[in-house]
C-alpha positions as a Markdown table, in Angstrom:
| # | Residue | x | y | z |
|---|---|---|---|---|
| 1 | Met | 2.7 | 126.9 | 138.0 |
| 2 | Gln | 1.2 | 123.9 | 140.0 |
| 3 | Thr | 1.8 | 123.6 | 143.4 |
| 4 | Arg | 1.4 | 120.4 | 145.8 |
| 5 | Ile | 0.6 | 120.6 | 148.8 |
| 6 | Gly | 1.0 | 117.9 | 151.6 |
| 7 | Gln | 1.6 | 117.0 | 155.6 |
| 8 | Leu | 4.4 | 114.6 | 156.8 |
| 9 | Ser | 3.3 | 112.8 | 160.0 |
| 10 | Arg | 6.2 | 113.4 | 162.6 |
| 11 | Pro | 6.1 | 112.3 | 165.8 |
| 12 | Phe | 4.7 | 115.6 | 167.6 |
| 13 | Gly | 1.9 | 115.5 | 164.4 |
| 14 | Lys | 1.5 | 116.7 | 161.0 |
| 15 | Leu | 4.1 | 118.8 | 159.1 |
| 16 | Tyr | 2.9 | 120.9 | 156.4 |
| 17 | Tyr | 4.5 | 121.9 | 153.3 |
| 18 | Glu | 4.3 | 123.0 | 149.4 |
| 19 | Val | 6.1 | 121.8 | 146.6 |
| 20 | Thr | 6.1 | 124.5 | 143.2 |
| 21 | Gly | 8.0 | 124.0 | 140.4 |
| 22 | Ser | 10.3 | 121.3 | 139.1 |
| 23 | Gly | 14.0 | 121.0 | 138.6 |
| 24 | Pro | 17.0 | 120.8 | 141.2 |
| 25 | Pro | 15.3 | 121.0 | 144.5 |
| 26 | Ile | 15.5 | 124.4 | 146.7 |
| 27 | Val | 14.1 | 124.3 | 150.4 |
| 28 | Phe | 13.0 | 127.5 | 152.3 |
| 29 | Ala | 13.3 | 127.1 | 155.9 |
| 30 | His | 11.6 | 130.1 | 157.7 |
| 31 | Gly | 11.9 | 132.4 | 160.7 |
| 32 | Leu | 10.3 | 133.2 | 164.0 |
| 33 | Gly | 8.1 | 135.7 | 162.2 |
| 34 | Gly | 6.6 | 133.4 | 159.1 |
| 35 | Asn | 5.6 | 130.1 | 157.9 |
| 36 | His | 5.4 | 128.7 | 154.4 |
| 37 | Leu | 4.0 | 131.9 | 153.1 |
| 38 | Ser | 7.3 | 134.0 | 153.7 |
| 39 | Trp | 8.8 | 132.5 | 151.1 |
| 40 | Trp | 6.0 | 133.8 | 148.3 |
| 41 | Gln | 8.8 | 136.0 | 146.4 |
| 42 | Gln | 11.2 | 133.6 | 145.9 |
| 43 | Val | 8.8 | 130.7 | 145.4 |
| 44 | Ala | 7.6 | 133.3 | 142.6 |
| 45 | His | 11.3 | 133.9 | 140.8 |
| 46 | Phe | 12.7 | 130.5 | 140.9 |
| 47 | Ser | 9.7 | 127.9 | 140.7 |
| 48 | Pro | 10.4 | 128.3 | 136.9 |
| 49 | Gln | 13.6 | 126.5 | 137.1 |
| 50 | Tyr | 13.7 | 124.7 | 140.4 |
| 51 | Ser | 11.5 | 122.5 | 142.6 |
| 52 | Cys | 10.9 | 124.9 | 145.6 |
| 53 | Val | 10.0 | 123.4 | 148.7 |
| 54 | Thr | 8.7 | 125.4 | 151.3 |
| 55 | Phe | 7.4 | 124.5 | 154.8 |
| 56 | Ala | 6.1 | 125.6 | 158.1 |
| 57 | His | 8.2 | 124.6 | 161.5 |
| 58 | Arg | 6.3 | 122.4 | 163.8 |
| 59 | Gly | 4.4 | 124.1 | 166.1 |
| 60 | Phe | 3.8 | 127.1 | 163.0 |
| 61 | Val | 0.7 | 127.0 | 161.8 |
| 62 | Pro | -0.3 | 125.4 | 159.8 |
| 63 | Ser | 1.5 | 122.4 | 160.7 |
| 64 | Glu | 0.4 | 121.0 | 164.4 |
| 65 | Pro | 0.8 | 122.9 | 167.3 |
| 66 | Val | 3.3 | 121.3 | 169.5 |
| 67 | Pro | 2.7 | 120.8 | 173.4 |
| 68 | Gly | 5.1 | 123.4 | 175.3 |
| 69 | Gly | 6.2 | 124.7 | 172.5 |
| 70 | Pro | 8.5 | 123.7 | 169.6 |
| 71 | Asp | 12.1 | 122.3 | 170.7 |
| 72 | Pro | 14.6 | 123.6 | 167.8 |
| 73 | Ala | 16.3 | 120.6 | 168.8 |
| 74 | Asp | 13.7 | 118.8 | 166.5 |
| 75 | Tyr | 14.2 | 121.1 | 163.8 |
| 76 | Ala | 16.6 | 119.4 | 161.9 |
| 77 | Gly | 15.1 | 116.0 | 162.2 |
| 78 | Asp | 11.9 | 117.5 | 160.5 |
| 79 | Leu | 14.2 | 118.9 | 157.7 |
| 80 | Ala | 15.6 | 115.2 | 157.6 |
| 81 | Ala | 12.1 | 113.7 | 157.2 |
| 82 | Leu | 11.0 | 116.0 | 154.7 |
| 83 | Ile | 13.9 | 115.8 | 152.6 |
| 84 | Thr | 13.7 | 112.1 | 152.5 |
| 85 | His | 9.7 | 112.1 | 152.5 |
| 86 | Leu | 10.0 | 114.1 | 149.1 |
| 87 | Ser | 12.9 | 112.3 | 147.8 |
| 88 | Leu | 15.3 | 115.2 | 147.5 |
| 89 | Glu | 18.3 | 114.7 | 145.9 |
| 90 | Arg | 20.9 | 117.0 | 147.1 |
| 91 | Pro | 19.0 | 120.1 | 147.6 |
| 92 | Val | 20.0 | 123.9 | 148.2 |
| 93 | Leu | 18.9 | 124.7 | 151.4 |
| 94 | Val | 17.9 | 128.1 | 152.4 |
| 95 | Ala | 17.7 | 129.6 | 155.4 |
| 96 | Gln | 15.9 | 132.9 | 157.2 |
| 97 | Ser | 17.3 | 133.3 | 160.9 |
| 98 | Met | 15.4 | 130.7 | 162.9 |
| 99 | Gly | 15.7 | 128.3 | 160.0 |
| 100 | Gly | 19.5 | 128.6 | 160.3 |
| 101 | Trp | 18.9 | 126.2 | 163.4 |
| 102 | Ser | 17.2 | 123.8 | 161.0 |
| 103 | Cys | 19.8 | 123.9 | 157.7 |
| 104 | Val | 22.9 | 124.1 | 158.9 |
| 105 | Asp | 22.5 | 121.1 | 161.5 |
| 106 | Tyr | 21.0 | 119.0 | 158.8 |
| 107 | Ala | 23.9 | 120.1 | 156.7 |
| 108 | Leu | 26.4 | 119.2 | 158.9 |
| 109 | Ala | 24.6 | 115.9 | 160.0 |
| 110 | Asn | 24.4 | 114.5 | 156.3 |
| 111 | Pro | 27.7 | 115.3 | 154.6 |
| 112 | Gly | 27.3 | 114.8 | 150.6 |
| 113 | Lys | 23.2 | 115.5 | 150.8 |
| 114 | Val | 23.6 | 118.9 | 150.3 |
| 115 | Ser | 24.4 | 120.7 | 147.1 |
| 116 | Gly | 24.3 | 124.4 | 149.1 |
| 117 | Leu | 23.9 | 126.3 | 152.1 |
| 118 | Val | 22.4 | 129.6 | 152.3 |
| 119 | Met | 22.5 | 131.3 | 155.5 |
| 120 | Ala | 20.2 | 134.5 | 155.6 |
| 121 | Cys | 20.4 | 136.5 | 158.4 |
| 122 | Thr | 21.8 | 133.6 | 161.1 |
| 123 | Thr | 24.1 | 131.6 | 162.2 |
| 124 | Gly | 21.6 | 129.3 | 163.3 |
| 125 | Thr | 23.2 | 126.6 | 166.3 |
| 126 | Leu | 26.9 | 128.0 | 165.3 |
| 127 | Asp | 27.8 | 130.5 | 168.2 |
| 128 | Phe | 29.6 | 133.5 | 166.8 |
| 129 | Gly | 31.2 | 134.3 | 170.4 |
| 130 | Lys | 33.3 | 130.9 | 170.0 |
| 131 | Ala | 34.6 | 132.3 | 165.9 |
| 132 | Gly | 38.2 | 132.8 | 167.3 |
| 133 | Arg | 38.1 | 136.5 | 165.4 |
| 134 | Asp | 37.9 | 139.6 | 167.9 |
| 135 | Ile | 34.7 | 141.4 | 167.0 |
| 136 | Ser | 34.2 | 142.6 | 170.4 |
| 137 | Ser | 34.3 | 146.2 | 169.5 |
| 138 | Glu | 31.9 | 145.9 | 166.7 |
| 139 | Leu | 29.4 | 144.2 | 168.8 |
| 140 | Ala | 29.2 | 146.7 | 171.1 |
| 141 | Ala | 28.4 | 149.0 | 168.4 |
| 142 | Trp | 26.0 | 146.8 | 167.7 |
| 143 | Gln | 24.6 | 146.3 | 171.1 |
| 144 | Gln | 24.4 | 150.1 | 171.4 |
| 145 | Arg | 22.3 | 150.7 | 168.1 |
| 146 | Val | 20.2 | 148.0 | 169.3 |
| 147 | Asp | 19.8 | 149.6 | 172.7 |
| 148 | Glu | 18.6 | 152.9 | 171.6 |
| 149 | Thr | 16.8 | 151.7 | 168.8 |
| 150 | Leu | 14.7 | 148.9 | 169.8 |
| 151 | Pro | 12.8 | 150.7 | 172.5 |
| 152 | Leu | 11.6 | 153.3 | 170.3 |
| 153 | Trp | 10.6 | 150.8 | 167.7 |
| 154 | Ala | 8.6 | 149.2 | 170.4 |
| 155 | Lys | 6.7 | 152.2 | 171.3 |
| 156 | Ser | 5.7 | 153.0 | 167.6 |
| 157 | Gly | 4.7 | 149.5 | 167.0 |
| 158 | Ile | 7.7 | 148.9 | 164.3 |
| 159 | His | 8.6 | 145.0 | 163.8 |
| 160 | Pro | 12.3 | 144.4 | 164.8 |
| 161 | Ala | 12.1 | 141.9 | 162.2 |
| 162 | Cys | 11.4 | 144.7 | 159.3 |
| 163 | Gly | 12.1 | 148.1 | 161.1 |
| 164 | Glu | 11.2 | 151.3 | 160.7 |
| 165 | Ala | 13.1 | 151.9 | 157.7 |
| 166 | Phe | 11.4 | 149.0 | 155.5 |
| 167 | Ala | 7.9 | 150.1 | 157.4 |
| 168 | Lys | 8.1 | 153.6 | 155.8 |
| 169 | Arg | 9.4 | 152.7 | 152.5 |
| 170 | Leu | 7.2 | 149.7 | 151.8 |
| 171 | Pro | 4.1 | 150.2 | 153.9 |
| 172 | Ala | 1.9 | 147.7 | 152.1 |
| 173 | Leu | 4.7 | 145.1 | 152.3 |
| 174 | Tyr | 5.7 | 145.8 | 155.5 |
| 175 | Glu | 1.8 | 144.9 | 156.1 |
| 176 | Leu | 1.9 | 141.7 | 154.5 |
| 177 | Tyr | 5.0 | 140.5 | 156.7 |
| 178 | Lys | 3.0 | 141.6 | 159.8 |
| 179 | Ser | -0.1 | 139.7 | 158.7 |
| 180 | Ile | 2.0 | 136.5 | 158.2 |
| 181 | Asp | 3.7 | 136.8 | 161.2 |
| 182 | Arg | -0.2 | 137.1 | 163.1 |
| 183 | Ile | -0.8 | 134.1 | 161.8 |
| 184 | Asn | 1.2 | 132.2 | 164.6 |
| 185 | Ala | -0.6 | 134.6 | 167.3 |
| 186 | Gly | -1.3 | 131.6 | 169.2 |
| 187 | Leu | 2.7 | 130.6 | 169.5 |
| 188 | Asp | 4.7 | 131.3 | 172.5 |
| 189 | Lys | 7.5 | 133.2 | 170.3 |
| 190 | Ala | 9.7 | 135.0 | 173.2 |
| 191 | Leu | 9.6 | 131.1 | 174.8 |
| 192 | Val | 11.0 | 129.9 | 171.0 |
| 193 | Arg | 12.9 | 132.8 | 170.7 |
| 194 | Gln | 14.7 | 132.0 | 174.2 |
| 195 | Arg | 15.2 | 128.5 | 173.1 |
| 196 | Ile | 16.9 | 129.2 | 169.9 |
| 197 | Trp | 19.4 | 131.5 | 171.6 |
| 198 | Glu | 20.0 | 128.8 | 174.3 |
| 199 | Ala | 20.5 | 126.3 | 171.4 |
| 200 | Arg | 23.4 | 128.6 | 169.6 |
| 201 | Asn | 25.9 | 126.7 | 171.5 |
| 202 | Arg | 28.2 | 125.4 | 168.6 |
| 203 | Ser | 31.5 | 126.1 | 167.8 |
| 204 | Pro | 32.0 | 127.9 | 164.3 |
| 205 | Ala | 34.8 | 125.5 | 163.7 |
| 206 | Asp | 32.2 | 122.7 | 163.3 |
| 207 | Leu | 32.0 | 124.3 | 159.6 |
| 208 | Ala | 35.3 | 122.9 | 158.8 |
| 209 | Thr | 33.5 | 119.7 | 158.0 |
| 210 | Leu | 31.0 | 121.2 | 155.8 |
| 211 | Asp | 31.4 | 120.0 | 152.6 |
| 212 | Cys | 29.6 | 122.3 | 150.3 |
| 213 | Pro | 29.4 | 126.0 | 148.9 |
| 214 | Ala | 28.0 | 128.2 | 151.2 |
| 215 | Leu | 26.4 | 131.9 | 151.6 |
| 216 | Phe | 26.0 | 133.6 | 154.4 |
| 217 | Leu | 24.1 | 137.1 | 154.1 |
| 218 | Ser | 23.0 | 139.8 | 156.1 |
| 219 | Gly | 21.4 | 143.2 | 155.8 |
| 220 | Ala | 23.8 | 146.0 | 157.1 |
| 221 | Asp | 21.1 | 147.3 | 159.3 |
| 222 | Asp | 20.0 | 143.8 | 161.0 |
| 223 | Leu | 19.4 | 145.2 | 164.5 |
| 224 | Val | 18.0 | 141.1 | 165.4 |
| 225 | Val | 21.4 | 138.9 | 164.5 |
| 226 | Pro | 24.6 | 140.8 | 164.3 |
| 227 | Pro | 26.0 | 141.3 | 160.8 |
| 228 | Cys | 29.7 | 141.2 | 162.1 |
| 229 | Gly | 28.7 | 138.1 | 164.2 |
| 230 | Val | 27.4 | 136.4 | 160.8 |
| 231 | Glu | 30.5 | 137.6 | 158.8 |
| 232 | Ala | 32.6 | 136.1 | 161.2 |
| 233 | Val | 31.1 | 132.8 | 161.3 |
| 234 | Ala | 31.0 | 132.9 | 157.5 |
| 235 | Ala | 34.5 | 133.1 | 157.8 |
| 236 | His | 35.5 | 129.2 | 159.1 |
| 237 | Ala | 33.4 | 127.6 | 155.9 |
| 238 | Ala | 36.3 | 126.5 | 153.5 |
| 239 | Arg | 33.4 | 127.1 | 150.3 |
| 240 | Gly | 31.9 | 129.8 | 152.1 |
| 241 | Arg | 31.4 | 133.8 | 151.4 |
| 242 | Phe | 29.6 | 136.6 | 153.3 |
| 243 | Val | 27.5 | 139.2 | 151.7 |
| 244 | Ser | 26.4 | 142.2 | 153.2 |
| 245 | Val | 23.0 | 143.7 | 151.7 |
| 246 | Pro | 22.8 | 147.7 | 152.1 |
| 247 | Glu | 19.9 | 149.6 | 153.9 |
| 248 | Thr | 18.1 | 146.4 | 154.6 |
| 249 | Gly | 17.2 | 144.8 | 157.9 |
| 250 | His | 16.6 | 141.5 | 159.3 |
| 251 | Ser | 14.4 | 140.0 | 156.6 |
| 252 | Val | 16.0 | 140.9 | 152.9 |
| 253 | Tyr | 14.4 | 138.3 | 151.5 |
| 254 | Phe | 11.4 | 139.9 | 152.0 |
| 255 | Glu | 12.2 | 143.3 | 152.2 |
| 256 | Asp | 14.4 | 143.6 | 149.1 |
| 257 | Ala | 13.4 | 140.1 | 147.3 |
| 258 | Ala | 15.2 | 141.7 | 144.0 |
| 259 | Arg | 18.4 | 141.6 | 145.7 |
| 260 | Phe | 18.3 | 138.4 | 147.8 |
| 261 | Asn | 16.8 | 136.6 | 144.8 |
| 262 | Ala | 20.0 | 138.1 | 142.9 |
| 263 | Glu | 22.3 | 136.9 | 145.1 |
| 264 | Leu | 20.9 | 133.5 | 145.3 |
| 265 | Asp | 20.4 | 133.3 | 141.7 |
| 266 | Arg | 24.3 | 133.7 | 141.7 |
| 267 | Phe | 25.0 | 131.2 | 144.3 |
| 268 | Met | 23.0 | 128.5 | 142.2 |
| 269 | Ser | 24.9 | 129.5 | 139.3 |
| 270 | Glu | 28.2 | 129.3 | 140.8 |
| 271 | Leu | 26.8 | 125.6 | 141.6 |
| 272 | Lys | 26.3 | 124.5 | 138.3 |
| 273 | Ala | 29.7 | 125.8 | 137.4 |
């Protein structure tokens, strides 16, 4: 399977991308702990039938750095430029965590130009606190678990986007995740995290204008983005549904690619029906 590699000129510098396979396009947008390499298990699975587009967000290697760090407000514009540059016709957008800021804003700003939206362990810019559903008790229980668990993981050097169960069950895969994460060791991720959290300010009611099917997916043990928040936001998408993947954390696509790919396969089949 051949891969086409390119760099797209943007106001900040060069945006790196790869295209593997042929067929209807799927664009994969990575999270804070990754880059284009994060999607290797999805590219291998889907490229025989689809054009798989992966890219590194601005400031994430091998895209060029941004002085002062990347601003998430620019992510959707970069995605739009990439889709135009590659002449992608109504792609499916697949977002992991931070990638949700790119994908949901693009989808809402470009009606008729997206075939489907997949939001994995993310609500993007949509604030689940404004979902209009009382999830306070669920959030409180989730936050208590976060407060009790993350300090212990920090002492043990466990990456919060993976979790202890992943690290123990699949140690080689866990080391690969950390290796990809370290590629961007020079990036101030704490600052990027703060910026994306601050940009999570849209009302989930905005999903009423989303004109394509949407799949929201969470790992049941995610301690980065609350699954109850993702589910509450998903309820606002007229053609949306929510899937909880048991015994997985924040990185379902990496930790349990077989299940993630099966859910995405099902979603792609629904789009064809």
